[in-house]
N, C-alpha and C positions, 0 to 999 in steps of 0.2 A: 262491438260485441256481435256474440256470435248467437246460435241459441243454446248452446251449451253453453256452461259455465262451468266453471273451475272448482271442486265445492273442495281441495284440498287448503285450512286455515293455514294462509299467508305470516309471513313479519310483516309489523310495521315497520318501517324505515329500517328496515333488518332486525331489531328485538324481538326474537322471538322467546315465547310464553312469559308475556309480562308478569313478572308474579303476580301481581293481584288485578289483570281485568281482564278481560273476554275472552283472549286465546289462552293464557295457561287452563281457563273451565273446561278447555274439549275431554281433558280428560275425565271428568266431573266426577272430581275427586269427593265431594262432599252433597251429590246427590241436586236437587233442582235447582240449587245457586249456580252459577255460569266460576264464581272466583271458591279458587280456595280458602279456607280461617285465614286470618291474620296468623302468622308464623311470630311466633317467639323473641325479641330479642337477643338470646342466646344463641340463636340459628349464626348470629351477626360476627364471628370470634374471630377474631384477630392473631394470623400465626407468624411466626418468626420467620424472615426472606429478606436474605442480603441483596439477590437479587432484585428485587421489587425494592428496596431500600434504593439503592443504585441508580434505579429507573427514576425514581423522586425525585431524587435530586436532577439528573440531565433532564426530566421534565420542568422541576424549577422553573431553568434558564430558558424554554421555551414559551412557559407561560408569562414569564415578566416581561421577553423581546415582542407579548402578545397585547400586552396593556394590564394585564394583573398587577399590582403592586406583591411584593415583597411581604404587608403582612397581612395580606391577604390571607393566601397563597397558606403563609406556616400556619395563620386560624385554623385553615380550610383543613389542613394536614398535619394537624397535632393531634393525636388519638387512630390516625386513617391507616390503620392497616393494612395488611395481602388478608383476604377473603376467600380461603379453598373454600366454602361454599358454591360464591359466587361462583366460582369456573366452575364445579362440580355441576351447579345447573347449566353454563353456560356448555358443556360439552355431552350432558344428557338430555338432551333435546329430543323429542320426537315428531313429528313434524304427521299432522293428526287431521285424515278425511271423513271429516261427516254427513252422511245427507244433509240435506234444506229440512227435511224433516227433526229431526235429530235438536241442529242448529235454531228450528222455529219453538221445539219444547222447552229449551232450557231458554233461549231470548227472552219469548214472552211467555215464560210460565205463570199461573195463577199467583205467585209470590211477588215477582216482580213487576207482575200487573199493577195489582194490590200495592207497594210498596211506590209505584209511579206516583199513582194517581192522588196519593196519600200527599209526595212530595211537590207533587204540582198544587195542591192547596195549601201545603204549608206557605211556599217559597212563592203564592199566585204576584203581590203586589213586586217584588224581584225580578218574575220574569216575565209581567209583562211592559218592566222596564228595558229588560234585554233584548226585549224581542223590538219594541220599539225603537230601539236603536241602530237593530245589526238586520232586524227583517227575518229572522229565524225562527221560528216558530218555536211555543215556551215546551211543545209537547214533543218535539226533533232533541231538543237540548238535552232536556231529561231523560229521553229515552239512550244518548251514546253516554248519558251518567252512570246509567244504569249498568247499562253494557261493561262500563271501561271500571268500576268500584262499585259497583252493588251499590249506587245510591252515596257513596263516600263508608260504606261502611267497610271496605275495602282496600283502604290508598295504595298500602303498603309500609312494610315500618324499616324497609333498609339506608344502612346509611349511604348515603349518594354518589359522595364522595369516595369514598372509601369501595364501592361497589364501582363505579366506571374508572377509577384508578389499578385498579382490577383488574378489569377485564381489558383497558388499555395495554398496559403491562403483560399481560398472556398473549396479546398478541394474533391471535386469530383475526381478528375484525379491528386491530390496534388503529388503526386510523381516524373508524370511524369512532368508536369508542375515546380517543385522545379531544377527538375535537367535539363532543360531546361534554366532556372533563372542562376545555377550556371554556366551554357556555357556559357550564355551571361556578364555573367560577366567577365569572360575570354576574350571573344575577346575586350572587356572593356580596360582588365587592359593588352590586348597584342596590345594598339594601334589603333586598325583597324579603330575606328570610334567612335565618343562622345556620353556621355546619351543620348545628344538632339538631334544629329544625328539618334540614333538607334532605328527607325520608320518601322511599317512593320503592318501586318493584328490585329487584336483582337487576336489572338491566340498564335500569337508569331513568323510567318513563316516574314519573311523580305529579301526586295529586289526585283531587278527586275525579280527573278526568283525564289522568295518564300521559301530559306533555312528557317529550322528551328534549332536555334542557332544550335545545335550538330555535324548535317547536315554541317553547315560551319564550327566547327572546324575538320571535319574526313575532310573536298573533299575542301571547296575555295582557294583560287589562288591567288598570287598577278601576272598578270598576265604581266601590261605594268610596273610592277619594281620603285612603288614609294612607296615601302616599307609598303605598309597595302592593305589589302583584302578587296577592295571597293565594295559593292554590290550594295550601296544606291546612292549612285552618277546620274547625269544624265551621266554619262560617263559609259556605261552600257560593258565595258572590261571586267574586274575583273569577271562579274556577267556574265558574255556569256563562258568566260574561265572554272568557275568555274563549269556552266552544265558539260561542257564537260569530266570535269575531273572529275565530280561524275558520271556521264554514262560509262568514258570510267572505270573507277576502278570498278563497277561493272560489266562487261565484256563485254562491248561492243566490237561488231567481223568485224574489219575493212573491210570494203568492200562491206558487207554484207547487204541486207534490213533487212526494219525488218519486212516486208512481204507486202502483196497486195491482194486487192481481186481477187479471185480464175479463174485463167483464164489467169491472165496479168501478160506481162514481170516478172515483180518483183517473183511474184508467182513460176513462172517454171523457176526462178534463181537457184533453187537449190534444198535441201531436206528439206522441211519445218520440224518443230518440232512439226504441230496440226495442223488443221484446223476448224476452228470455224463458227457458224452463230449466231451474236449475237441480231438479231431476227427472228423468225420464219418465212419466205418468203422471207425477205432479203438478202445482198450479202454475201459469204461465202467468208473468208478469208482464205490464206493458210500463217501461221508465223513459224518465225527465232527467232533465239535465241536474237536477239535484241529488240523480242519486250518485253519478260519476263525482258529486260535491262531497257526498259521506262518504265515498272513496280514499278521498284525498286525508279523509281522517285515520283511515283506513282501509289498504288498497287488495279489499276482499269482497265481490259478491255477496258471500254471505252475509258479512257483517252488514253493509248496506241494507239487504234486505232483511234483515234482525231489526236494526236502527229502525228504518223504514217502517216494518210491522208493529213493531215495540210503538212507537210513536202512536199509529193508529188507534192501535190497540187501547193507551191511558188515554185518547183522542174522545173514546166511548165507544171503538169502531167493534165491528167483530171479528173471531177467527175468520181463517181461509174458511172459503166452501168448496174447494176441490180435495177429497179424500185422501190421503196416501194408502197405496195397497202395500200388501206384507210385504216384512224384507225378504231377504237372502233363504235364512230359515224358515219364512212360513208364517212370521211374527206380527202380528198390528200392533201398531203403536199403545192400544188397550192392554193388550195383553202382555208388552214386555213391561206395564204400568203394574197390573196386575202379579207379576211375577215377582216383582222387586217387593210390593207388598206382603207378598204369601210371606215371602223368605226373611222378611221382617216379623213379621209378623209368629217367624217358627222363632224368635232370634238370633239369625243373618240376618244385622243391621245393610243396609244396602246404602245408608245415604240418602236416602230419600227415593220415591217412585214417581219421576219424569219420565220413563219410561227410554232413559237413553240407555246404553249401556257403557258405563265406565269403568275402572279398575274397580272400585269399591264396589260396585254390584258382582263382576267378576270373583272377585275374593269372596265371596259375601256365598256365591254358588258352588267355589271350590266346596268351602266350608259344609256345605249342607252335604254338596255327595261324598267328603272326605266322612263325614258321621253316621253316613247311608250304605257305605262302602263301593262305590259308584264309582269308576273312573270320575279324578281328579280333573275336566277339563277346563270347567270355569266356564262354559259357553250356556247361553240361552238357548231353549230350545222350547217347541208348545209339549214335548214328553215330558218334560222337567217343571214346566206350569202342572200337566195332569196329576202328577205324582203331590207336590206341593197341595192338591186339592182343592 
């Protein structure tokens, strides 16, 4: 690692914009929560496509040659048609560049911290048992849960088999998605879930902590002993244990912190791997080996800092000590929060007041500008803040 890190949100395992996970939230469509509201199942409407049907027929032969039984395949594909909305999402992805300040504002929002602390308390017995077995602290596991699905509130309702089959047929990353589809069929064949119960993001990430099928096969565990590795149900036990197993097998060092802001107790607790500064003028972090382990879950420096900092806040730690300066428009985070609050008070809903400017805030700004005869730029500014009083 160098002194500065890339702030472009990458794709975990080539899956950009996991429909219900952290990455999708970079568009900030609903304010403080990282993730978009769950989509109605009406979104996942199949369309006739003879080319897709022919592809499925050919894929059946390949799947059976890799150990998938005919009955399992036929059951999985019963009603699993071509999904135009999945292709649309795949082709209309945007690479988002966020500052660390924006990322932390959402990852460690007051709402996310409060819900996470409640989850830690609610599942304390289970999390203690998971930590004892795998050595990954409960607050770290819960922080991953919070960033991936907002503590299970947004697990995704896309039919995974149809979504993966559509993406494999579409061909842009056909080999990758076909490998995920084979893995998904193996999950069904193992009896962990039914085809109708196998739901997730439009790109195939599943459950409370958004496992892709190949990662599920490699790391998911049956922690509650019911004979199934169930990461989909309302009970998060298996999903949380699977996340801990993933991190443990990726090299988690028991008893070592992920890192911390330079000068903090955590940062002084040993010899760090590196010192990084994601945002010029912002805080510096001393990071340890476990920082790289978190990146195995999602290969993003910002993600790893987000998980680490949220985990610290869940354990009672305070906010970052280093203050961020004004942005390129001369606005501080508090200025942007005030702008969102004032717009909402005037009837122009920004979807929240986290200070992160996303499409919903930009739309609210345009609506305000339109109603006041101003150029409709959708851009925040100090002048706009003053106009709003």
